[in-house]
DRENLUM-278957 format. One line per 10 residues: number of its first residue (from 1); their letters; for each residue z, x, y of N, C-alpha, C. Coordinates in pm, whole numbers, plus 50000, padded with zeros to 5 digits. Example, Ala and Ser with C-alpha at 12.3 -4.5 7.8 and 13.67 -1.06 7.14 Angstrom:
% DRENLUM-278957
1) AS) 50780,51319,49431,50780,51230,49550,50780,51320,49670; 50708,51285,49775,50714,51367,49894,50787,51290,50003;
***
This chain:
% DRENLUM-278957
1) MDNNSPLLSI) 13079,51987,21986,12986,51916,22073,13037,51773,22093; 13072,51734,22215,13133,51604,22238,13028,51494,22252; 13078,51369,22260,12988,51254,22265,12907,51246,22394; 12953,51318,22497,12882,51316,22625,12771,51421,22634; 12762,51505,22531,12660,51609,22531,12521,51548,22515; 12419,51609,22575,12283,51558,22557,12241,51567,22411; 12150,51482,22371,12100,51482,22234,11996,51590,22214; 11910,51609,22315,11799,51704,22306,11805,51803,22422; 11798,51931,22389,11790,52036,22492,11651,52097,22492; 11584,52087,22607,11458,52157,22628,11495,52293,22686;
11) VAPIRNEGSY) 11467,52400,22612,11518,52533,22645,11406,52623,22695; 11424,52677,22815,11322,52762,22877,11381,52898,22912; 11364,53000,22827,11405,53136,22862,11295,53198,22948; 11326,53241,23069,11220,53285,23160,11251,53419,23225; 11146,53480,23278,11159,53593,23368,11032,53598,23454; 11051,53600,23584,10939,53610,23680,10833,53502,23660; 10877,53377,23670,10785,53264,23660,10783,53185,23791; 10802,53255,23902,10810,53188,24032,10688,53106,24068; 10572,53145,24018,10449,53073,24050,10432,52945,23970; 10511,52931,23861,10488,52819,23770,10610,52732,23741;
21) ILELINSFSK) 10730,52784,23762,10849,52715,23714,10868,52577,23776; 10821,52557,23899,10837,52425,23963,10761,52316,23888; 10648,52351,23826,10572,52250,23752,10650,52203,23630; 10721,52296,23565,10806,52258,23453,10919,52166,23499; 10987,52204,23608,11098,52123,23660,11050,51984,23702; 10936,51979,23769,10883,51850,23814,10844,51760,23698; 10788,51820,23592,10751,51738,23476,10876,51685,23406; 10982,51766,23404,11108,51721,23343,11172,51608,23425; 11157,51612,23556,11219,51511,23643,11168,51370,23611; 11051,51359,23551,10993,51228,23519,11049,51168,23390;
31) INDSRVELLI) 11127,51247,23316,11186,51195,23192,11297,51096,23223; 11389,51137,23313,11494,51048,23361,11571,50982,23247; 11625,51064,23157,11702,51015,23043,11822,51107,23025; 11943,51053,23031,12065,51135,23024,12083,51202,22889; 12006,51158,22789,12016,51220,22655,11940,51352,22646; 11869,51387,22753,11786,51508,22751,11826,51601,22864; 11841,51730,22834,11868,51830,22937,11759,51937,22936; 11740,51998,23052,11654,52116,23063,11743,52235,23090; 11745,52331,22999,11825,52453,23014,11731,52568,23047; 11747,52627,23165,11665,52741,23207,11753,52866,23211;
41) SDNWSNDGSY) 11718,52965,23134,11790,53091,23134,11704,53196,23204; 11743,53232,23326,11668,53329,23404,11714,53470,23368; 11622,53549,23315,11652,53684,23267,11637,53786,23379; 11711,53763,23488,11715,53852,23604,11575,53876,23663; 11510,53764,23698,11379,53772,23765,11392,53845,23898; 11285,53912,23939,11285,53979,24070,11172,53928,24159; 11125,53805,24128,11018,53747,24209,11061,53618,24279; 11193,53594,24281,11244,53474,24348,11254,53352,24258; 11226,53368,24127,11231,53254,24035,11367,53186,24035; 11472,53268,24031,11608,53212,24022,11639,53126,24144;
51) EIIINNSFAN) 11604,53174,24261,11630,53099,24384,11550,52968,24387; 11426,52974,24338,11343,52852,24332,11408,52748,24241; 11457,52793,24127,11520,52701,24031,11646,52639,24089; 11732,52724,24147,11858,52675,24205,11830,52573,24316; 11733,52599,24398,11703,52511,24512,11635,52381,24471; 11586,52376,24348,11513,52256,24304,11575,52190,24181; 11695,52232,24144,11759,52173,24027,11823,52039,24063; 11849,51958,23961,11910,51826,23981,11985,51791,23853; 12031,51667,23842,12107,51625,23724,12030,51654,23596; 12103,51704,23497,12048,51738,23365,11961,51863,23364;
61) VKVVRPESRL) 11956,51936,23476,11894,52069,23475,12007,52171,23481; 12017,52251,23378,12123,52351,23369,12061,52490,23385; 12113,52568,23478,12059,52701,23506,12163,52806,23471; 12124,52904,23389,12217,53010,23348,12148,53146,23362; 12232,53249,23360,12184,53387,23360,12273,53469,23268; 12214,53558,23185,12298,53649,23106,12367,53749,23199; 12469,53816,23150,12543,53912,23233,12454,54027,23278; 12359,54065,23195,12264,54170,23231,12130,54136,23166; 12027,54206,23208,11894,54175,23156,11886,54198,23006; 11824,54104,22937,11810,54110,22792,11663,54128,22753;
71) SPFDNHIFAI) 11640,54156,22627,11503,54152,22577,11460,54006,22576; 11329,53978,22576,11284,53837,22573,11341,53761,22455; 11347,53825,22338,11400,53758,22219,11548,53725,22235; 11626,53821,22285,11769,53797,22304,11795,53691,22409; 11706,53682,22508,11720,53577,22608,11694,53439,22546; 11604,53432,22447,11583,53307,22374,11712,53265,22304; 11774,53360,22236,11898,53329,22164,12008,53289,22262; 12019,53363,22371,12120,53332,22474,12098,53191,22528; 11973,53156,22555,11943,53024,22609,11981,52913,22512; 11950,52932,22385,11986,52832,22283,12137,52816,22277;
81) NQSSGRYIFP) 12208,52928,22278,12354,52922,22269,12418,52856,22392; 12351,52863,22505,12404,52803,22627,12369,52654,22638; 12276,52608,22558,12236,52467,22564,12338,52381,22491; 12331,52251,22515,12433,52159,22463,12380,52060,22361; 12250,52043,22353,12193,51939,22268,12206,51970,22120; 12209,51864,22041,12211,51881,21896,12075,51926,21846; 11970,51892,21922,11834,51929,21885,11775,52016,21996; 11687,52109,21956,11633,52209,22048,11481,52200,22051; 11426,52209,22172,11281,52223,22188,11255,52337,22286; 11185,52444,22244,11159,52558,22332,11033,52539,22415;
91) VGGDDYISPE) 11038,52584,22539,10919,52586,22624,10917,52718,22700; 10802,52752,22757,10791,52869,22843,10804,52830,22988; 10840,52925,23072,10853,52896,23213,10721,52866,23281; 10611,52901,23216,10479,52873,23272,10414,52751,23206; 10491,52680,23124,10442,52559,23060,10495,52436,23134; 10445,52320,23097,10507,52198,23148,10500,52088,23043; 10581,51983,23061,10602,51881,22959,10526,51754,22992; 10485,51683,22886,10433,51547,22902,10551,51453,22880; 10614,51404,22986,10740,51329,22973,10729,51203,22889; 10611,51142,22885,10595,51018,22809,10612,51037,22659;
101) CIKLILEELR) 10603,51162,22612,10619,51191,22469,10766,51198,22428; 10856,51220,22524,10997,51239,22492,11056,51116,22424; 11017,50997,22467,11069,50875,22405,11036,50871,22256; 10915,50912,22221,10875,50917,22080,10959,51017,22003; 10989,51131,22067,11071,51234,22004,11212,51181,21977; 11273,51119,22076,11410,51070,22063,11423,50966,21952; 11321,50889,21929,11325,50787,21824,11324,50847,21684; 11275,50970,21673,11260,51032,21541,11374,51129,21507; 11463,51157,21600,11566,51258,21577,11666,51213,21471; 11691,51301,21375,11792,51279,21272,11825,51415,21210;
111) AGVIIVPKLR) 11936,51423,21143,11982,51551,21087,11877,51611,20996; 11848,51740,21017,11757,51813,20930,11610,51794,20957; 11575,51707,21051,11434,51678,21075,11369,51789,21159; 11240,51811,21136,11159,51897,21221,11046,51810,21275; 11033,51806,21407,10930,51726,21470,10823,51818,21528; 10700,51793,21489,10587,51875,21534,10498,51790,21625; 10513,51804,21757,10423,51734,21850,10300,51820,21875; 10197,51759,21929,10077,51834,21962,10103,51924,22082; 10026,52031,22089,10035,52127,22198,09897,52140,22262; 09892,52125,22394,09765,52139,22466,09761,52274,22535;
121) SFDDKSRKTI) 09661,52354,22502,09637,52480,22571,09530,52456,22677; 09556,52505,22798,09458,52481,22905,09438,52605,22991; 09323,52610,23057,09289,52720,23145,09357,52701,23281; 09432,52802,23324,09509,52788,23448,09419,52773,23571; 09302,52832,23567,09214,52829,23684,09139,52697,23697; 09085,52649,23585,09006,52526,23589,09085,52403,23551; 09202,52424,23488,09288,52317,23435,09220,52243,23320; 09111,52295,23269,09042,52230,23158,09111,52263,23026; 09110,52167,22935,09170,52185,22803,09089,52286,22722; 09159,52383,22664,09094,52481,22576,09099,52433,22432;
131) EITNLEKDVL) 09217,52384,22392,09237,52347,22251,09362,52261,22237; 09361,52171,22140,09480,52095,22101,09526,52152,21967; 09648,52203,21961,09698,52266,21838,09820,52192,21785; 09876,52247,21676,09987,52185,21602,09946,52051,21544; 09819,52039,21511,09771,51920,21442,09825,51920,21299; 09842,51804,21244,09901,51794,21110,09823,51876,21008; 09690,51869,21013,09608,51941,20916,09626,52092,20927; 09655,52142,21049,09676,52286,21068,09810,52331,21011; 09914,52254,21039,10048,52292,20992,10056,52283,20839; 09988,52184,20781,09993,52166,20636,09930,52283,20560;
141) RFYDKDKFSV) 09853,52366,20630,09797,52484,20564,09906,52578,20515; 10025,52569,20574,10133,52661,20539,10216,52612,20421; 10174,52501,20360,10254,52441,20252,10181,52446,20118; 10261,52462,20013,10209,52466,19877,10307,52390,19789; 10262,52277,19733,10347,52193,19648,10473,52149,19723; 10455,52101,19844,10561,52042,19926,10657,52144,19986; 10635,52274,19961,10727,52376,20012,10650,52476,20097; 10715,52524,20203,10654,52623,20291,10616,52748,20211; 10494,52795,20228,10443,52908,20152,10426,53030,20243; 10502,53135,20216,10490,53259,20293,10352,53320,20274;
151) RKYLKFINYD) 10299,53310,20153,10167,53366,20125,10062,53302,20217; 10066,53170,20231,09971,53102,20318,10000,53132,20464; 10127,53143,20498,10163,53173,20637,10108,53308,20679; 10113,53406,20591,10062,53539,20623,09911,53537,20647; 09841,53445,20583,09696,53436,20603,09662,53386,20743; 09755,53311,20802,09733,53258,20937,09846,53306,21028; 09881,53433,21012,10004,53485,21070,10011,53473,21221; 09899,53476,21287,09902,53471,21433,09889,53330,21490; 09912,53231,21404,09918,53093,21452,10058,53073,21511; 10081,53128,21629,10216,53129,21684,10254,53002,21757;
161) QLIFIVCDRK) 10163,52903,21762,10199,52775,21824,10307,52702,21745; 10327,52744,21619,10428,52679,21536,10569,52698,21592; 10582,52784,21691,10711,52800,21760,10753,52669,21826; 10658,52597,21879,10690,52485,21968,10710,52356,21891; 10825,52348,21825,10865,52232,21748,11007,52192,21786; 11043,52068,21755,11180,52020,21781,11256,52029,21650; 11376,52087,21653,11454,52096,21530,11603,52089,21557; 11678,52064,21452,11824,52062,21456,11872,52203,21489; 11964,52217,21583,12011,52350,21623,12077,52424,21507; 12125,52354,21405,12186,52420,21289,12085,52509,21217;
171) MLSHLIYIKL) 11958,52476,21230,11854,52556,21165,11833,52689,21236; 11889,52705,21355,11867,52826,21434,11984,52922,21429; 12082,52895,21345,12205,52975,21343,12181,53118,21297; 12070,53145,21228,12042,53279,21175,11965,53367,21274; 11924,53316,21388,11826,53385,21472,11869,53524,21516; 11997,53545,21535,12044,53673,21586,12013,53788,21491; 11985,53756,21363,11962,53861,21265,11816,53905,21255; 11729,53834,21324,11586,53865,21313,11548,53976,21410; 11477,54077,21358,11434,54189,21441,11305,54155,21517; 11300,54200,21640,11181,54184,21723,11085,54301,21695;
181) NTLETFASWS) 10966,54294,21753,10868,54402,21741,10826,54423,21596; 10760,54326,21539,10713,54335,21402,10561,54324,21399; 10504,54345,21280,10359,54336,21265,10310,54193,21278; 10397,54098,21249,10357,53959,21248,10423,53882,21362; 10372,53764,21389,10435,53680,21489,10539,53592,21420; 10636,53655,21355,10747,53579,21297,10838,53537,21411; 10787,53449,21494,10864,53403,21609,10986,53327,21561; 11086,53325,21645,11217,53278,21602,11215,53140,21539; 11144,53045,21598,11148,52910,21544,11066,52895,21417; 10971,52983,21395,10893,52978,21272,10979,53013,21152;
191) NIFVFSGVKL) 11080,53096,21173,11164,53141,21063,11243,53030,20997; 11262,52919,21066,11341,52812,21006,11275,52760,20880; 11146,52772,20871,11078,52723,20751,11116,52808,20630; 11131,52938,20651,11167,53026,20541,11314,53010,20505; 11401,53008,20605,11543,53008,20580,11598,52874,20533; 11542,52765,20582,11599,52635,20549,11527,52565,20435; 11416,52622,20387,11343,52561,20276,11296,52421,20306; 11242,52402,20425,11200,52269,20470,11091,52214,20378; 11107,52087,20340,11007,52016,20262,10919,51934,20356; 10800,51899,20306,10709,51821,20388,10770,51688,20432;
201) RDIVFIDFVL) 10855,51632,20346,10916,51503,20380,11011,51514,20499; 11054,51638,20532,11145,51659,20645,11071,51675,20778; 10938,51677,20773,10859,51703,20893,10796,51574,20944; 10810,51552,21074,10749,51436,21138,10645,51487,21238; 10523,51441,21225,10416,51478,21317,10401,51369,21423; 10402,51411,21549,10386,51318,21660,10243,51331,21712; 10170,51222,21712,10031,51224,21753,10020,51212,21905; 10085,51306,21974,10090,51301,22119,10118,51442,22169; 10061,51479,22281,10086,51611,22339,10220,51612,22410; 10310,51700,22368,10440,51714,22434,10439,51827,22535;
211) MNKRYNKQYL) 10370,51937,22502,10374,52052,22591,10234,52098,22628; 10221,52141,22752,10095,52194,22804,10113,52342,22833; 10038,52423,22763,10056,52569,22769,09934,52633,22835; 09959,52713,22939,09847,52769,23014,09804,52907,22964; 09674,52929,22973,09614,53059,22942,09530,53104,23061; 09489,53230,23060,09410,53287,23170,09479,53262,23303; 09604,53302,23310,09687,53269,23426,09636,53338,23554; 09647,53263,23664,09605,53315,23794,09708,53411,23852; 09835,53392,23816,09943,53472,23873,10017,53546,23762; 10067,53662,23795,10140,53741,23698,10274,53677,23666;
221) SSTFANEQYT) 10314,53686,23540,10449,53646,23499,10483,53728,23376; 10608,53724,23336,10653,53807,23226,10622,53739,23093; 10564,53815,23000,10535,53763,22867,10583,53863,22762; 10583,53819,22636,10621,53911,22529,10525,54029,22523; 10400,54006,22561,10299,54111,22552,10320,54221,22656; 10366,54186,22776,10377,54289,22880,10521,54333,22907; 10616,54279,22835,10756,54318,22854,10781,54459,22801; 10859,54537,22873,10889,54674,22830,10963,54676,22698; 11039,54569,22670,11120,54565,22548,11036,54545,22423; 10913,54501,22438,10834,54468,22321,10720,54567,22294;
231) KSSMFVKSIN) 10721,54679,22364,10619,54780,22342,10672,54885,22246; 10625,54878,22121,10674,54969,22017,10557,55026,21939; 10584,55138,21872,10481,55199,21788,10463,55116,21662; 10352,55141,21592,10325,55071,21467,10432,55102,21364; 10487,55223,21369,10591,55263,21275,10716,55177,21295; 10758,55162,21421,10877,55080,21451,10854,54936,21409; 10735,54884,21440,10705,54745,21402,10709,54728,21250; 10660,54828,21177,10660,54822,21031,10803,54822,20977; 10886,54909,21032,11026,54915,20990,11095,54781,21014; 11071,54721,21129,11134,54593,21161,11083,54481,21070;
241) SIYNTFLFLK) 10954,54487,21034,10901,54388,20940,10970,54400,20804; 10991,54523,20760,11059,54545,20631,11204,54497,20639; 11269,54525,20750,11407,54479,20770,11414,54327,20759; 11323,54258,20829,11321,54112,20824,11294,54061,20682; 11208,54133,20611,11173,54090,20475,11296,54087,20386; 11381,54188,20396,11499,54191,20311,11605,54092,20356; 11602,54053,20482,11688,53943,20525,11642,53813,20458; 11510,53796,20450,11456,53678,20383,11498,53677,20235; 11491,53794,20170,11528,53804,20030,11676,53768,20011; 11760,53820,20098,11903,53792,20088,11932,53644,20100;
251) KTRDSMQTFY) 11856,53577,20187,11879,53434,20212,11814,53346,20106; 11692,53379,20066,11616,53290,19978,11626,53327,19830; 11658,53451,19800,11661,53500,19661,11525,53481,19594; 11421,53493,19671,11287,53470,19621,11211,53602,19616; 11200,53661,19497,11139,53794,19483,10989,53790,19511; 10922,53680,19476,10779,53671,19502,10752,53666,19651; 10834,53592,19722,10821,53586,19868,10839,53725,19928; 10936,53800,19877,10960,53936,19925,10839,54024,19900; 10778,54010,19784,10659,54088,19751,10547,54060,19851; 10523,53932,19880,10419,53895,19977,10446,53957,20113;
261) LLFFNRYAEG) 10571,53952,20157,10605,54002,20290,10590,54153,20300; 10615,54223,20192,10608,54369,20194,10467,54423,20172; 10388,54353,20088,10262,54411,20044,10138,54326,20073; 10156,54205,20120,10042,54116,20142,09978,54146,20277; 09847,54159,20278,09775,54187,20402,09790,54073,20502; 09812,54106,20630,09820,54005,20735,09676,53969,20774; 09623,53864,20713,09481,53832,20729,09441,53786,20869; 09526,53706,20931,09487,53638,21056,09354,53567,21035; 09340,53506,20921,09214,53448,20877,09162,53339,20971; 09255,53263,21029,09215,53153,21114,09129,53195,21232;
271) YYSKNMPTHK) 09140,53320,21273,09066,53365,21391,08916,53374,21364; 08878,53390,21239,08735,53394,21208,08670,53259,21238; 08738,53152,21203,08682,53019,21223,08673,52983,21371; 08749,53053,21455,08746,53025,21598,08650,53117,21673; 08573,53197,21597,08474,53287,21659,08536,53380,21762; 08651,53435,21726,08717,53529,21817,08634,53656,21827; 08644,53729,21939,08571,53855,21952,08603,53951,21839; 08501,54024,21795,08518,54111,21679,08631,54211,21697; 08643,54272,21818,08746,54373,21838,08886,54313,21827; 08900,54188,21868,09032,54124,21860,09066,54092,21716;
281) VRRLLTFSPI) 08969,54043,21641,08991,54015,21500,09031,54143,21428; 08960,54252,21458,08988,54378,21392,09131,54424,21420; 09175,54402,21544,09310,54443,21581,09416,54359,21509; 09381,54234,21480,09476,54145,21415,09485,54167,21265; 09381,54228,21208,09379,54248,21063,09462,54370,21023; 09590,54365,21047,09679,54476,21013,09723,54467,20869; 09754,54581,20812,09801,54586,20675,09947,54544,20666; 09997,54539,20545,10138,54509,20523,10223,54621,20583; 10351,54595,20610,10435,54699,20674,10447,54827,20593; 10444,54815,20459,10453,54935,20375,10334,55027,20404;
291) FMIILSPFLI) 10214,54971,20408,10094,55053,20432,10088,55101,20577; 10136,55021,20669,10129,55060,20809,10219,55180,20839; 10330,55193,20767,10416,55311,20784,10339,55437,20745; 10264,55427,20636,10184,55541,20590,10073,55572,20691; 10012,55468,20746,09900,55486,20837,09942,55527,20978; 10067,55500,21014,10111,55522,21151,10080,55661,21206; 10112,55769,21135,10082,55904,21190,09934,55922,21222; 09846,55867,21136,09703,55881,21159,09660,55799,21281; 09720,55682,21299,09688,55599,21414,09733,55666,21544; 09849,55730,21538,09901,55800,21656,09807,55916,21695;
301) IKNIIKFMNK) 09767,55994,21594,09676,56107,21619,09544,56056,21676; 09493,55947,21619,09368,55887,21666,09380,55847,21813; 09491,55785,21849,09511,55741,21988,09523,55859,22083; 09588,55968,22037,09601,56089,22119,09463,56149,22146; 09380,56155,22042,09246,56210,22056,09164,56125,22153; 09173,55993,22139,09100,55903,22229,09146,55923,22374; 09278,55938,22390,09334,55958,22524,09286,56089,22586; 09285,56197,22504,09240,56327,22554,09093,56325,22588; 09012,56260,22504,08869,56251,22531,08841,56175,22660; 08916,56070,22681,08899,55991,22801,08931,56073,22926;
311) NLINLN) 09040,56152,22918,09080,56235,23032,08978,56347,23059; 08922,56402,22949,08822,56507,22966,08697,56452,23034; 08658,56331,22993,08540,56266,23055,08565,56242,23203; 08687,56198,23237,08721,56172,23376,08721,56301,23459; 08764,56411,23395,08767,56540,23467,08627,56589,23496; 08536,56563,23400,08397,56607,23418,08324,56518,23520;
***
């Protein structure tokens, strides 16, 4: 990486974000700092996203495409590898940046640091704020005696906003080994806490919103939830969770951590405090991967019966 390379890469792996990508580009244009680049990796969109990006790109906006369509996770890795910055910040193609926060981020960058800025979730239709996340008190729930605790992380396993942090790209060198389609939201950037053994002293909290993330979208776009690559049976997800667990063991040599990952119930406890709908909470309360493998055949049979009953009702 030469001296002319940007210091910070904002990385956006996208597919079919034609309705939203311009807002991300426009928010980046207000940063106007040569130390920062926006890297957009278009995963062969078919809604005109690529053409919109090309026609509206400017200095420090880098647009790439893989040779062929990838899974969403592999496109994340491809995008990171194509970026030039020493530090990485991931965003979605339907998100946008608060440019005034970038100056604060640049002042805190140093080797090994993890920067956690606030994240604003908002309703796409009303533009009203739903929630401010990545607050210091929320992230600290995952720590025990100054060290990241897998046991605590599993209790709040679906707190996936922890993806959106700034970190040294060296912390992401292991990402290619992580399996997708698991029981938990072990999103790629969350794994750095397990692999790098980050201490609380290495984390800097920024009391400012860096990213604005939309929910209840008015227009269709590609997400991990609706991508064909991420639709797997509970059995496959369980196998992948077990695979990831032994990767963690190989890296950390922590047998207790391995035990938690294999046998600890995925509580998703935080959802109770947010008064989430009962059916959603129930769906999130999945067992450990070991138990889910055993339960998978019964779940499949249950779903087949429900499907047949539904078709019979429709026929009548």
